Each structure stands twice: as C-alpha cells, then as structure tokens.
PDB file with SEQRES, HELIX, SHEET and CRYST1 records, atoms N, CA, C and O in Angstrom:
SEQRES   1 A   83  UNK UNK UNK UNK UNK UNK UNK UNK UNK UNK UNK UNK UNK          
SEQRES   2 A   83  UNK UNK UNK UNK UNK UNK UNK UNK UNK UNK UNK UNK UNK          
SEQRES   3 A   83  UNK UNK UNK UNK UNK UNK UNK UNK UNK UNK UNK UNK UNK          
SEQRES   4 A   83  UNK UNK UNK UNK UNK UNK UNK UNK UNK UNK UNK UNK UNK          
SEQRES   5 A   83  UNK UNK UNK UNK UNK UNK UNK UNK UNK UNK UNK UNK UNK          
SEQRES   6 A   83  UNK UNK UNK UNK UNK UNK UNK UNK UNK UNK UNK UNK UNK          
SEQRES   7 A   83  UNK UNK UNK UNK UNK                                          
HELIX    1 AA1 UNK A    4  UNK A   15  1                                  12    
HELIX    2 AA2 UNK A   28  UNK A   32  1                                   5    
HELIX    3 AA3 UNK A   44  UNK A   60  1                                  17    
HELIX    4 AA4 UNK A   79  UNK A   81  5                                   3    
SHEET    1 AA1 3 UNK A  22  UNK A  23  0                                        
SHEET    2 AA1 3 UNK A  38  UNK A  41  1                                        
SHEET    3 AA1 3 UNK A  74  UNK A  76 -1                                        
CRYST1    1.000    1.000    1.000  90.00  90.00  90.00 P 1           1          
ATOM      1  N   UNK A   1      33.891  22.785 -85.022  1.00  0.00           N  
ATOM      2  CA  UNK A   1      35.160  22.687 -84.309  1.00  0.00           C  
ATOM      3  C   UNK A   1      35.177  23.579 -83.060  1.00  0.00           C  
ATOM      4  O   UNK A   1      34.377  24.506 -82.936  1.00  0.00           O  
ATOM      5  N   UNK A   2      36.082  23.289 -82.159  1.00  0.00           N  
ATOM      6  CA  UNK A   2      36.215  24.089 -80.942  1.00  0.00           C  
ATOM      7  C   UNK A   2      36.446  25.551 -81.304  1.00  0.00           C  
ATOM      8  O   UNK A   2      37.272  25.865 -82.161  1.00  0.00           O  
ATOM      9  N   UNK A   3      35.716  26.433 -80.651  1.00  0.00           N  
ATOM     10  CA  UNK A   3      35.868  27.867 -80.881  1.00  0.00           C  
ATOM     11  C   UNK A   3      34.967  28.444 -81.953  1.00  0.00           C  
ATOM     12  O   UNK A   3      34.805  29.662 -82.025  1.00  0.00           O  
ATOM     13  N   UNK A   4      34.380  27.610 -82.782  1.00  0.00           N  
ATOM     14  CA  UNK A   4      33.562  28.105 -83.893  1.00  0.00           C  
ATOM     15  C   UNK A   4      32.316  28.832 -83.407  1.00  0.00           C  
ATOM     16  O   UNK A   4      31.952  29.870 -83.960  1.00  0.00           O  
ATOM     17  N   UNK A   5      31.670  28.310 -82.396  1.00  0.00           N  
ATOM     18  CA  UNK A   5      30.430  28.933 -81.914  1.00  0.00           C  
ATOM     19  C   UNK A   5      30.699  30.334 -81.385  1.00  0.00           C  
ATOM     20  O   UNK A   5      29.908  31.248 -81.618  1.00  0.00           O  
ATOM     21  N   UNK A   6      31.812  30.509 -80.673  1.00  0.00           N  
ATOM     22  CA  UNK A   6      32.144  31.829 -80.130  1.00  0.00           C  
ATOM     23  C   UNK A   6      32.428  32.829 -81.253  1.00  0.00           C  
ATOM     24  O   UNK A   6      32.167  34.022 -81.098  1.00  0.00           O  
ATOM     25  N   UNK A   7      32.955  32.355 -82.371  1.00  0.00           N  
ATOM     26  CA  UNK A   7      33.219  33.240 -83.503  1.00  0.00           C  
ATOM     27  C   UNK A   7      31.941  33.602 -84.244  1.00  0.00           C  
ATOM     28  O   UNK A   7      31.829  34.702 -84.784  1.00  0.00           O  
ATOM     29  N   UNK A   8      30.985  32.694 -84.274  1.00  0.00           N  
ATOM     30  CA  UNK A   8      29.728  32.918 -84.987  1.00  0.00           C  
ATOM     31  C   UNK A   8      28.761  33.783 -84.174  1.00  0.00           C  
ATOM     32  O   UNK A   8      27.947  34.506 -84.748  1.00  0.00           O  
ATOM     33  N   UNK A   9      28.845  33.714 -82.862  1.00  0.00           N  
ATOM     34  CA  UNK A   9      27.895  34.409 -81.990  1.00  0.00           C  
ATOM     35  C   UNK A   9      27.737  35.898 -82.301  1.00  0.00           C  
ATOM     36  O   UNK A   9      26.603  36.368 -82.399  1.00  0.00           O  
ATOM     37  N   UNK A  10      28.830  36.667 -82.462  1.00  0.00           N  
ATOM     38  CA  UNK A  10      28.647  38.091 -82.760  1.00  0.00           C  
ATOM     39  C   UNK A  10      27.931  38.340 -84.091  1.00  0.00           C  
ATOM     40  O   UNK A  10      27.166  39.295 -84.223  1.00  0.00           O  
ATOM     41  N   UNK A  11      28.184  37.486 -85.057  1.00  0.00           N  
ATOM     42  CA  UNK A  11      27.518  37.636 -86.361  1.00  0.00           C  
ATOM     43  C   UNK A  11      26.021  37.393 -86.244  1.00  0.00           C  
ATOM     44  O   UNK A  11      25.218  38.114 -86.838  1.00  0.00           O  
ATOM     45  N   UNK A  12      25.651  36.377 -85.478  1.00  0.00           N  
ATOM     46  CA  UNK A  12      24.225  36.099 -85.273  1.00  0.00           C  
ATOM     47  C   UNK A  12      23.556  37.241 -84.519  1.00  0.00           C  
ATOM     48  O   UNK A  12      22.439  37.639 -84.849  1.00  0.00           O  
ATOM     49  N   UNK A  13      24.236  37.761 -83.515  1.00  0.00           N  
ATOM     50  CA  UNK A  13      23.677  38.868 -82.742  1.00  0.00           C  
ATOM     51  C   UNK A  13      23.469  40.092 -83.637  1.00  0.00           C  
ATOM     52  O   UNK A  13      22.429  40.746 -83.558  1.00  0.00           O  
ATOM     53  N   UNK A  14      24.451  40.405 -84.489  1.00  0.00           N  
ATOM     54  CA  UNK A  14      24.352  41.557 -85.384  1.00  0.00           C  
ATOM     55  C   UNK A  14      23.248  41.382 -86.411  1.00  0.00           C  
ATOM     56  O   UNK A  14      22.618  42.356 -86.821  1.00  0.00           O  
ATOM     57  N   UNK A  15      23.010  40.141 -86.831  1.00  0.00           N  
ATOM     58  CA  UNK A  15      21.996  39.896 -87.854  1.00  0.00           C  
ATOM     59  C   UNK A  15      20.587  40.110 -87.329  1.00  0.00           C  
ATOM     60  O   UNK A  15      19.669  40.388 -88.101  1.00  0.00           O  
ATOM     61  N   UNK A  16      20.413  39.984 -86.020  1.00  0.00           N  
ATOM     62  CA  UNK A  16      19.084  40.132 -85.433  1.00  0.00           C  
ATOM     63  C   UNK A  16      18.131  39.029 -85.847  1.00  0.00           C  
ATOM     64  O   UNK A  16      16.915  39.195 -85.758  1.00  0.00           O  
ATOM     65  N   UNK A  17      18.670  37.899 -86.300  1.00  0.00           N  
ATOM     66  CA  UNK A  17      17.847  36.807 -86.823  1.00  0.00           C  
ATOM     67  C   UNK A  17      17.119  36.018 -85.747  1.00  0.00           C  
ATOM     68  O   UNK A  17      16.155  35.316 -86.051  1.00  0.00           O  
ATOM     69  N   UNK A  18      17.558  36.117 -84.493  1.00  0.00           N  
ATOM     70  CA  UNK A  18      16.921  35.348 -83.430  1.00  0.00           C  
ATOM     71  C   UNK A  18      17.313  33.887 -83.418  1.00  0.00           C  
ATOM     72  O   UNK A  18      16.672  33.088 -82.736  1.00  0.00           O  
ATOM     73  N   UNK A  19      18.356  33.512 -84.159  1.00  0.00           N  
ATOM     74  CA  UNK A  19      18.821  32.132 -84.184  1.00  0.00           C  
ATOM     75  C   UNK A  19      19.445  31.792 -82.834  1.00  0.00           C  
ATOM     76  O   UNK A  19      20.265  32.547 -82.311  1.00  0.00           O  
ATOM     77  N   UNK A  20      19.050  30.657 -82.280  1.00  0.00           N  
ATOM     78  CA  UNK A  20      19.635  30.188 -81.025  1.00  0.00           C  
ATOM     79  C   UNK A  20      20.910  29.414 -81.344  1.00  0.00           C  
ATOM     80  O   UNK A  20      20.991  28.747 -82.375  1.00  0.00           O  
ATOM     81  N   UNK A  21      21.907  29.500 -80.461  1.00  0.00           N  
ATOM     82  CA  UNK A  21      23.217  28.918 -80.753  1.00  0.00           C  
ATOM     83  C   UNK A  21      23.663  27.984 -79.633  1.00  0.00           C  
ATOM     84  O   UNK A  21      23.575  28.322 -78.452  1.00  0.00           O  
ATOM     85  N   UNK A  22      24.141  26.805 -80.022  1.00  0.00           N  
ATOM     86  CA  UNK A  22      24.721  25.848 -79.073  1.00  0.00           C  
ATOM     87  C   UNK A  22      25.955  25.239 -79.728  1.00  0.00           C  
ATOM     88  O   UNK A  22      26.098  25.242 -80.951  1.00  0.00           O  
ATOM     89  N   UNK A  23      26.839  24.719 -78.886  1.00  0.00           N  
ATOM     90  CA  UNK A  23      28.093  24.142 -79.361  1.00  0.00           C  
ATOM     91  C   UNK A  23      28.226  22.697 -78.905  1.00  0.00           C  
ATOM     92  O   UNK A  23      27.755  22.328 -77.829  1.00  0.00           O  
ATOM     93  N   UNK A  24      28.867  21.888 -79.728  1.00  0.00           N  
ATOM     94  CA  UNK A  24      29.130  20.496 -79.359  1.00  0.00           C  
ATOM     95  C   UNK A  24      30.382  20.375 -78.504  1.00  0.00           C  
ATOM     96  O   UNK A  24      30.710  19.286 -78.033  1.00  0.00           O  
ATOM     97  N   UNK A  25      31.088  21.491 -78.298  1.00  0.00           N  
ATOM     98  CA  UNK A  25      32.322  21.497 -77.515  1.00  0.00           C  
ATOM     99  C   UNK A  25      32.263  22.662 -76.538  1.00  0.00           C  
ATOM    100  O   UNK A  25      32.035  23.801 -76.947  1.00  0.00           O  
ATOM    101  N   UNK A  26      32.467  22.392 -75.255  1.00  0.00           N  
ATOM    102  CA  UNK A  26      32.488  23.458 -74.267  1.00  0.00           C  
ATOM    103  C   UNK A  26      33.918  23.968 -74.110  1.00  0.00           C  
ATOM    104  O   UNK A  26      34.874  23.207 -74.262  1.00  0.00           O  
ATOM    105  N   UNK A  27      34.057  25.232 -73.810  1.00  0.00           N  
ATOM    106  CA  UNK A  27      35.386  25.828 -73.644  1.00  0.00           C  
ATOM    107  C   UNK A  27      35.248  27.136 -72.880  1.00  0.00           C  
ATOM    108  O   UNK A  27      34.141  27.591 -72.593  1.00  0.00           O  
ATOM    109  N   UNK A  28      36.372  27.724 -72.561  1.00  0.00           N  
ATOM    110  CA  UNK A  28      36.351  29.042 -71.918  1.00  0.00           C  
ATOM    111  C   UNK A  28      35.675  30.051 -72.830  1.00  0.00           C  
ATOM    112  O   UNK A  28      34.964  30.936 -72.353  1.00  0.00           O  
ATOM    113  N   UNK A  29      35.887  29.929 -74.137  1.00  0.00           N  
ATOM    114  CA  UNK A  29      35.289  30.869 -75.089  1.00  0.00           C  
ATOM    115  C   UNK A  29      33.766  30.790 -75.085  1.00  0.00           C  
ATOM    116  O   UNK A  29      33.105  31.824 -75.183  1.00  0.00           O  
ATOM    117  N   UNK A  30      33.191  29.592 -74.974  1.00  0.00           N  
ATOM    118  CA  UNK A  30      31.725  29.488 -74.943  1.00  0.00           C  
ATOM    119  C   UNK A  30      31.167  30.029 -73.637  1.00  0.00           C  
ATOM    120  O   UNK A  30      30.090  30.625 -73.615  1.00  0.00           O  
ATOM    121  N   UNK A  31      31.904  29.820 -72.544  1.00  0.00           N  
ATOM    122  CA  UNK A  31      31.450  30.314 -71.235  1.00  0.00           C  
ATOM    123  C   UNK A  31      31.553  31.833 -71.135  1.00  0.00           C  
ATOM    124  O   UNK A  31      30.742  32.463 -70.457  1.00  0.00           O  
ATOM    125  N   UNK A  32      32.540  32.423 -71.800  1.00  0.00           N  
ATOM    126  CA  UNK A  32      32.783  33.860 -71.680  1.00  0.00           C  
ATOM    127  C   UNK A  32      32.184  34.682 -72.815  1.00  0.00           C  
ATOM    128  O   UNK A  32      32.296  35.908 -72.817  1.00  0.00           O  
ATOM    129  N   UNK A  33      31.554  34.024 -73.771  1.00  0.00           N  
ATOM    130  CA  UNK A  33      30.943  34.743 -74.899  1.00  0.00           C  
ATOM    131  C   UNK A  33      29.794  35.621 -74.398  1.00  0.00           C  
ATOM    132  O   UNK A  33      29.309  35.454 -73.279  1.00  0.00           O  
ATOM    133  N   UNK A  34      29.377  36.543 -75.233  1.00  0.00           N  
ATOM    134  CA  UNK A  34      28.249  37.421 -74.903  1.00  0.00           C  
ATOM    135  C   UNK A  34      27.171  37.239 -75.951  1.00  0.00           C  
ATOM    136  O   UNK A  34      27.301  37.768 -77.054  1.00  0.00           O  
ATOM    137  N   UNK A  35      26.112  36.509 -75.643  1.00  0.00           N  
ATOM    138  CA  UNK A  35      25.792  35.836 -74.385  1.00  0.00           C  
ATOM    139  C   UNK A  35      26.573  34.519 -74.267  1.00  0.00           C  
ATOM    140  O   UNK A  35      27.058  33.995 -75.270  1.00  0.00           O  
ATOM    141  N   UNK A  36      26.694  33.985 -73.045  1.00  0.00           N  
ATOM    142  CA  UNK A  36      27.329  32.685 -72.874  1.00  0.00           C  
ATOM    143  C   UNK A  36      26.612  31.628 -73.715  1.00  0.00           C  
ATOM    144  O   UNK A  36      25.384  31.628 -73.809  1.00  0.00           O  
ATOM    145  N   UNK A  37      27.380  30.736 -74.320  1.00  0.00           N  
ATOM    146  CA  UNK A  37      26.847  29.783 -75.301  1.00  0.00           C  
ATOM    147  C   UNK A  37      26.584  28.422 -74.654  1.00  0.00           C  
ATOM    148  O   UNK A  37      27.445  27.869 -73.970  1.00  0.00           O  
ATOM    149  N   UNK A  38      25.389  27.897 -74.881  1.00  0.00           N  
ATOM    150  CA  UNK A  38      25.036  26.550 -74.444  1.00  0.00           C  
ATOM    151  C   UNK A  38      25.993  25.565 -75.107  1.00  0.00           C  
ATOM    152  O   UNK A  38      26.297  25.693 -76.292  1.00  0.00           O  
ATOM    153  N   UNK A  39      26.468  24.578 -74.338  1.00  0.00           N  
ATOM    154  CA  UNK A  39      27.445  23.641 -74.896  1.00  0.00           C  
ATOM    155  C   UNK A  39      27.368  22.287 -74.205  1.00  0.00           C  
ATOM    156  O   UNK A  39      26.902  22.170 -73.072  1.00  0.00           O  
ATOM    157  N   UNK A  40      27.832  21.280 -74.911  1.00  0.00           N  
ATOM    158  CA  UNK A  40      27.962  19.941 -74.361  1.00  0.00           C  
ATOM    159  C   UNK A  40      29.345  19.847 -73.730  1.00  0.00           C  
ATOM    160  O   UNK A  40      30.351  20.140 -74.376  1.00  0.00           O  
ATOM    161  N   UNK A  41      29.392  19.441 -72.474  1.00  0.00           N  
ATOM    162  CA  UNK A  41      30.666  19.250 -71.791  1.00  0.00           C  
ATOM    163  C   UNK A  41      31.033  17.775 -71.902  1.00  0.00           C  
ATOM    164  O   UNK A  41      30.450  16.929 -71.225  1.00  0.00           O  
ATOM    165  N   UNK A  42      32.002  17.476 -72.759  1.00  0.00           N  
ATOM    166  CA  UNK A  42      32.421  16.097 -72.991  1.00  0.00           C  
ATOM    167  C   UNK A  42      33.433  15.611 -71.958  1.00  0.00           C  
ATOM    168  O   UNK A  42      33.781  14.430 -71.933  1.00  0.00           O  
ATOM    169  N   UNK A  43      33.906  16.520 -71.105  1.00  0.00           N  
ATOM    170  CA  UNK A  43      34.896  16.191 -70.072  1.00  0.00           C  
ATOM    171  C   UNK A  43      36.076  15.421 -70.673  1.00  0.00           C  
ATOM    172  O   UNK A  43      36.345  14.287 -70.276  1.00  0.00           O  
ATOM    173  N   UNK A  44      36.775  16.032 -71.623  1.00  0.00           N  
ATOM    174  CA  UNK A  44      37.830  15.310 -72.348  1.00  0.00           C  
ATOM    175  C   UNK A  44      38.973  14.814 -71.470  1.00  0.00           C  
ATOM    176  O   UNK A  44      39.512  13.738 -71.731  1.00  0.00           O  
ATOM    177  N   UNK A  45      39.356  15.555 -70.447  1.00  0.00           N  
ATOM    178  CA  UNK A  45      40.450  15.084 -69.580  1.00  0.00           C  
ATOM    179  C   UNK A  45      40.059  13.804 -68.860  1.00  0.00           C  
ATOM    180  O   UNK A  45      40.831  12.847 -68.803  1.00  0.00           O  
ATOM    181  N   UNK A  46      38.842  13.800 -68.309  1.00  0.00           N  
ATOM    182  CA  UNK A  46      38.386  12.612 -67.602  1.00  0.00           C  
ATOM    183  C   UNK A  46      38.227  11.434 -68.562  1.00  0.00           C  
ATOM    184  O   UNK A  46      38.540  10.297 -68.209  1.00  0.00           O  
ATOM    185  N   UNK A  47      37.746  11.704 -69.767  1.00  0.00           N  
ATOM    186  CA  UNK A  47      37.578  10.640 -70.760  1.00  0.00           C  
ATOM    187  C   UNK A  47      38.929  10.040 -71.129  1.00  0.00           C  
ATOM    188  O   UNK A  47      39.070   8.820 -71.201  1.00  0.00           O  
ATOM    189  N   UNK A  48      39.917  10.893 -71.360  1.00  0.00           N  
ATOM    190  CA  UNK A  48      41.253  10.403 -71.704  1.00  0.00           C  
ATOM    191  C   UNK A  48      41.865   9.585 -70.588  1.00  0.00           C  
ATOM    192  O   UNK A  48      42.460   8.535 -70.830  1.00  0.00           O  
ATOM    193  N   UNK A  49      41.716  10.071 -69.354  1.00  0.00           N  
ATOM    194  CA  UNK A  49      42.254   9.332 -68.208  1.00  0.00           C  
ATOM    195  C   UNK A  49      41.564   7.978 -68.061  1.00  0.00           C  
ATOM    196  O   UNK A  49      42.220   6.974 -67.785  1.00  0.00           O  
ATOM    197  N   UNK A  50      40.254   7.947 -68.243  1.00  0.00           N  
ATOM    198  CA  UNK A  50      39.512   6.699 -68.138  1.00  0.00           C  
ATOM    199  C   UNK A  50      39.929   5.711 -69.230  1.00  0.00           C  
ATOM    200  O   UNK A  50      40.060   4.513 -68.977  1.00  0.00           O  
ATOM    201  N   UNK A  51      40.132   6.221 -70.433  1.00  0.00           N  
ATOM    202  CA  UNK A  51      40.582   5.356 -71.542  1.00  0.00           C  
ATOM    203  C   UNK A  51      41.958   4.769 -71.246  1.00  0.00           C  
ATOM    204  O   UNK A  51      42.193   3.583 -71.477  1.00  0.00           O  
ATOM    205  N   UNK A  52      42.866   5.596 -70.735  1.00  0.00           N  
ATOM    206  CA  UNK A  52      44.214   5.120 -70.409  1.00  0.00           C  
ATOM    207  C   UNK A  52      44.165   4.065 -69.307  1.00  0.00           C  
ATOM    208  O   UNK A  52      44.865   3.055 -69.376  1.00  0.00           O  
ATOM    209  N   UNK A  53      43.335   4.301 -68.291  1.00  0.00           N  
ATOM    210  CA  UNK A  53      43.202   3.326 -67.208  1.00  0.00           C  
ATOM    211  C   UNK A  53      42.659   1.999 -67.727  1.00  0.00           C  
ATOM    212  O   UNK A  53      43.157   0.931 -67.372  1.00  0.00           O  
ATOM    213  N   UNK A  54      41.634   2.080 -68.570  1.00  0.00           N  
ATOM    214  CA  UNK A  54      41.051   0.849 -69.105  1.00  0.00           C  
ATOM    215  C   UNK A  54      42.061   0.110 -69.981  1.00  0.00           C  
ATOM    216  O   UNK A  54      42.156  -1.115 -69.910  1.00  0.00           O  
ATOM    217  N   UNK A  55      42.804   0.827 -70.792  1.00  0.00           N  
ATOM    218  CA  UNK A  55      43.820   0.184 -71.633  1.00  0.00           C  
ATOM    219  C   UNK A  55      44.841  -0.541 -70.757  1.00  0.00           C  
ATOM    220  O   UNK A  55      45.193  -1.688 -71.033  1.00  0.00           O  
ATOM    221  N   UNK A  56      45.316   0.121 -69.706  1.00  0.00           N  
ATOM    222  CA  UNK A  56      46.259  -0.508 -68.790  1.00  0.00           C  
ATOM    223  C   UNK A  56      45.663  -1.770 -68.177  1.00  0.00           C  
ATOM    224  O   UNK A  56      46.323  -2.807 -68.107  1.00  0.00           O  
ATOM    225  N   UNK A  57      44.404  -1.676 -67.730  1.00  0.00           N  
ATOM    226  CA  UNK A  57      43.748  -2.834 -67.123  1.00  0.00           C  
ATOM    227  C   UNK A  57      43.588  -3.977 -68.112  1.00  0.00           C  
ATOM    228  O   UNK A  57      43.767  -5.139 -67.746  1.00  0.00           O  
ATOM    229  N   UNK A  58      43.255  -3.666 -69.362  1.00  0.00           N  
ATOM    230  CA  UNK A  58      43.115  -4.709 -70.380  1.00  0.00           C  
ATOM    231  C   UNK A  58      44.455  -5.365 -70.678  1.00  0.00           C  
ATOM    232  O   UNK A  58      44.550  -6.587 -70.790  1.00  0.00           O  
ATOM    233  N   UNK A  59      45.490  -4.540 -70.805  1.00  0.00           N  
ATOM    234  CA  UNK A  59      46.815  -5.081 -71.115  1.00  0.00           C  
ATOM    235  C   UNK A  59      47.402  -5.876 -69.950  1.00  0.00           C  
ATOM    236  O   UNK A  59      48.145  -6.832 -70.169  1.00  0.00           O  
ATOM    237  N   UNK A  60      47.079  -5.493 -68.721  1.00  0.00           N  
ATOM    238  CA  UNK A  60      47.602  -6.204 -67.551  1.00  0.00           C  
ATOM    239  C   UNK A  60      46.742  -7.404 -67.162  1.00  0.00           C  
ATOM    240  O   UNK A  60      47.118  -8.190 -66.293  1.00  0.00           O  
ATOM    241  N   UNK A  61      45.586  -7.538 -67.812  1.00  0.00           N  
ATOM    242  CA  UNK A  61      44.707  -8.672 -67.530  1.00  0.00           C  
ATOM    243  C   UNK A  61      43.806  -8.486 -66.327  1.00  0.00           C  
ATOM    244  O   UNK A  61      43.129  -9.431 -65.923  1.00  0.00           O  
ATOM    245  N   UNK A  62      43.775  -7.292 -65.737  1.00  0.00           N  
ATOM    246  CA  UNK A  62      42.887  -7.073 -64.587  1.00  0.00           C  
ATOM    247  C   UNK A  62      41.462  -6.738 -65.006  1.00  0.00           C  
ATOM    248  O   UNK A  62      40.553  -6.747 -64.176  1.00  0.00           O  
ATOM    249  N   UNK A  63      41.264  -6.447 -66.270  1.00  0.00           N  
ATOM    250  CA  UNK A  63      39.912  -6.233 -66.815  1.00  0.00           C  
ATOM    251  C   UNK A  63      39.709  -7.234 -67.943  1.00  0.00           C  
ATOM    252  O   UNK A  63      40.593  -7.409 -68.781  1.00  0.00           O  
ATOM    253  N   UNK A  64      38.560  -7.890 -67.973  1.00  0.00           N  
ATOM    254  CA  UNK A  64      38.327  -8.873 -69.042  1.00  0.00           C  
ATOM    255  C   UNK A  64      38.094  -8.187 -70.393  1.00  0.00           C  
ATOM    256  O   UNK A  64      37.639  -7.045 -70.460  1.00  0.00           O  
ATOM    257  N   UNK A  65      38.417  -8.910 -71.454  1.00  0.00           N  
ATOM    258  CA  UNK A  65      38.150  -8.402 -72.800  1.00  0.00           C  
ATOM    259  C   UNK A  65      36.670  -8.073 -72.915  1.00  0.00           C  
ATOM    260  O   UNK A  65      35.824  -8.794 -72.385  1.00  0.00           O  
ATOM    261  N   UNK A  66      36.361  -6.990 -73.603  1.00  0.00           N  
ATOM    262  CA  UNK A  66      34.976  -6.577 -73.782  1.00  0.00           C  
ATOM    263  C   UNK A  66      34.475  -5.644 -72.690  1.00  0.00           C  
ATOM    264  O   UNK A  66      33.321  -5.215 -72.717  1.00  0.00           O  
ATOM    265  N   UNK A  67      35.337  -5.327 -71.730  1.00  0.00           N  
ATOM    266  CA  UNK A  67      34.943  -4.403 -70.664  1.00  0.00           C  
ATOM    267  C   UNK A  67      34.568  -3.053 -71.264  1.00  0.00           C  
ATOM    268  O   UNK A  67      35.264  -2.532 -72.135  1.00  0.00           O  
ATOM    269  N   UNK A  68      33.484  -2.507 -70.796  1.00  0.00           N  
ATOM    270  CA  UNK A  68      33.036  -1.193 -71.250  1.00  0.00           C  
ATOM    271  C   UNK A  68      32.934  -0.262 -70.062  1.00  0.00           C  
ATOM    272  O   UNK A  68      32.649  -0.688 -68.943  1.00  0.00           O  
ATOM    273  N   UNK A  69      33.170   1.012 -70.317  1.00  0.00           N  
ATOM    274  CA  UNK A  69      33.008   2.038 -69.294  1.00  0.00           C  
ATOM    275  C   UNK A  69      32.080   3.105 -69.851  1.00  0.00           C  
ATOM    276  O   UNK A  69      32.151   3.446 -71.031  1.00  0.00           O  
ATOM    277  N   UNK A  70      31.224   3.620 -69.008  1.00  0.00           N  
ATOM    278  CA  UNK A  70      30.328   4.713 -69.393  1.00  0.00           C  
ATOM    279  C   UNK A  70      30.980   6.011 -68.941  1.00  0.00           C  
ATOM    280  O   UNK A  70      31.391   6.150 -67.789  1.00  0.00           O  
ATOM    281  N   UNK A  71      31.067   6.940 -69.849  1.00  0.00           N  
ATOM    282  CA  UNK A  71      31.654   8.241 -69.536  1.00  0.00           C  
ATOM    283  C   UNK A  71      30.547   9.285 -69.576  1.00  0.00           C  
ATOM    284  O   UNK A  71      29.993   9.553 -70.642  1.00  0.00           O  
ATOM    285  N   UNK A  72      30.216   9.880 -68.433  1.00  0.00           N  
ATOM    286  CA  UNK A  72      29.119  10.848 -68.416  1.00  0.00           C  
ATOM    287  C   UNK A  72      29.496  12.168 -69.088  1.00  0.00           C  
ATOM    288  O   UNK A  72      30.629  12.640 -68.985  1.00  0.00           O  
ATOM    289  N   UNK A  73      28.539  12.733 -69.759  1.00  0.00           N  
ATOM    290  CA  UNK A  73      28.672  14.070 -70.335  1.00  0.00           C  
ATOM    291  C   UNK A  73      27.501  14.896 -69.816  1.00  0.00           C  
ATOM    292  O   UNK A  73      26.549  14.359 -69.250  1.00  0.00           O  
ATOM    293  N   UNK A  74      27.583  16.195 -70.015  1.00  0.00           N  
ATOM    294  CA  UNK A  74      26.468  17.020 -69.558  1.00  0.00           C  
ATOM    295  C   UNK A  74      26.232  18.173 -70.521  1.00  0.00           C  
ATOM    296  O   UNK A  74      27.104  18.536 -71.311  1.00  0.00           O  
ATOM    297  N   UNK A  75      25.048  18.733 -70.438  1.00  0.00           N  
ATOM    298  CA  UNK A  75      24.678  19.889 -71.241  1.00  0.00           C  
ATOM    299  C   UNK A  75      24.654  21.101 -70.341  1.00  0.00           C  
ATOM    300  O   UNK A  75      23.917  21.133 -69.356  1.00  0.00           O  
ATOM    301  N   UNK A  76      25.454  22.101 -70.670  1.00  0.00           N  
ATOM    302  CA  UNK A  76      25.481  23.358 -69.915  1.00  0.00           C  
ATOM    303  C   UNK A  76      24.586  24.346 -70.647  1.00  0.00           C  
ATOM    304  O   UNK A  76      24.998  24.959 -71.632  1.00  0.00           O  
ATOM    305  N   UNK A  77      23.352  24.497 -70.160  1.00  0.00           N  
ATOM    306  CA  UNK A  77      22.399  25.407 -70.799  1.00  0.00           C  
ATOM    307  C   UNK A  77      22.722  26.831 -70.367  1.00  0.00           C  
ATOM    308  O   UNK A  77      22.791  27.140 -69.178  1.00  0.00           O  
ATOM    309  N   UNK A  78      22.920  27.698 -71.376  1.00  0.00           N  
ATOM    310  CA  UNK A  78      23.293  29.078 -71.101  1.00  0.00           C  
ATOM    311  C   UNK A  78      22.383  30.022 -71.901  1.00  0.00           C  
ATOM    312  O   UNK A  78      21.471  29.581 -72.601  1.00  0.00           O  
ATOM    313  N   UNK A  79      22.643  31.280 -71.787  1.00  0.00           N  
ATOM    314  CA  UNK A  79      21.768  32.322 -72.359  1.00  0.00           C  
ATOM    315  C   UNK A  79      21.593  32.232 -73.879  1.00  0.00           C  
ATOM    316  O   UNK A  79      20.584  32.712 -74.397  1.00  0.00           O  
ATOM    317  N   UNK A  80      22.528  31.642 -74.598  1.00  0.00           N  
ATOM    318  CA  UNK A  80      22.439  31.630 -76.068  1.00  0.00           C  
ATOM    319  C   UNK A  80      21.271  30.802 -76.600  1.00  0.00           C  
ATOM    320  O   UNK A  80      20.919  30.914 -77.774  1.00  0.00           O  
ATOM    321  N   UNK A  81      20.669  29.975 -75.746  1.00  0.00           N  
ATOM    322  CA  UNK A  81      19.531  29.162 -76.204  1.00  0.00           C  
ATOM    323  C   UNK A  81      18.246  29.516 -75.455  1.00  0.00           C  
ATOM    324  O   UNK A  81      17.260  28.781 -75.516  1.00  0.00           O  
ATOM    325  N   UNK A  82      18.268  30.614 -74.769  1.00  0.00           N  
ATOM    326  CA  UNK A  82      17.052  31.062 -74.075  1.00  0.00           C  
ATOM    327  C   UNK A  82      16.434  32.216 -74.851  1.00  0.00           C  
ATOM    328  O   UNK A  82      17.138  33.110 -75.320  1.00  0.00           O  
ATOM    329  N   UNK A  83      15.133  32.186 -74.979  1.00  0.00           N  
ATOM    330  CA  UNK A  83      14.449  33.281 -75.694  1.00  0.00           C  
ATOM    331  C   UNK A  83      14.127  34.395 -74.744  1.00  0.00           C  
ATOM    332  O   UNK A  83      13.553  35.406 -75.149  1.00  0.00           O  
TER     333      UNK A  83                                                      
END                                                                             
C-alpha cells in the first residue's frame, strides 16, 4: 500500500541486511525517504483524467466501442536500489 515502503525503509537500514527496496506506488514519502526509494510512477491524476475523457467520448458517441488508450508509467530509480 501507499506509504508502506517509507515505513519499512528505516527497519531495513537498521537491520544491515542489504535488502534493496522499491515501491509500486510513488509518493512524496518515497522521494523524501532516506535513502530515496525507487518507485513506479503510475501518474494517477493523468490516468483518472484520461479515463473520464474516454468515458465521456464513449457515452457521447465520439469514440467507437472498444476504444483503448495507453497510459504511460515510469520507473523512478533512486538510491534504495543502488548498491
């Protein structure tokens, strides 16, 4: 869940286990953690806006049924996954 990686990071650091940490959700907490945590940026605002636009287009008939949109995501590689 969102925020979990930032909560786990201090425990991993204290353990000295050398475990690398990444998150499936990017947030201010992952960016500001010590070390900053590698995360997938799903761009949720853009995804939601795109979904709403497509729904409107489908309901208004300006987009044909079966229309698909590709929503880009990215990986923000940060210090938590570097040795």
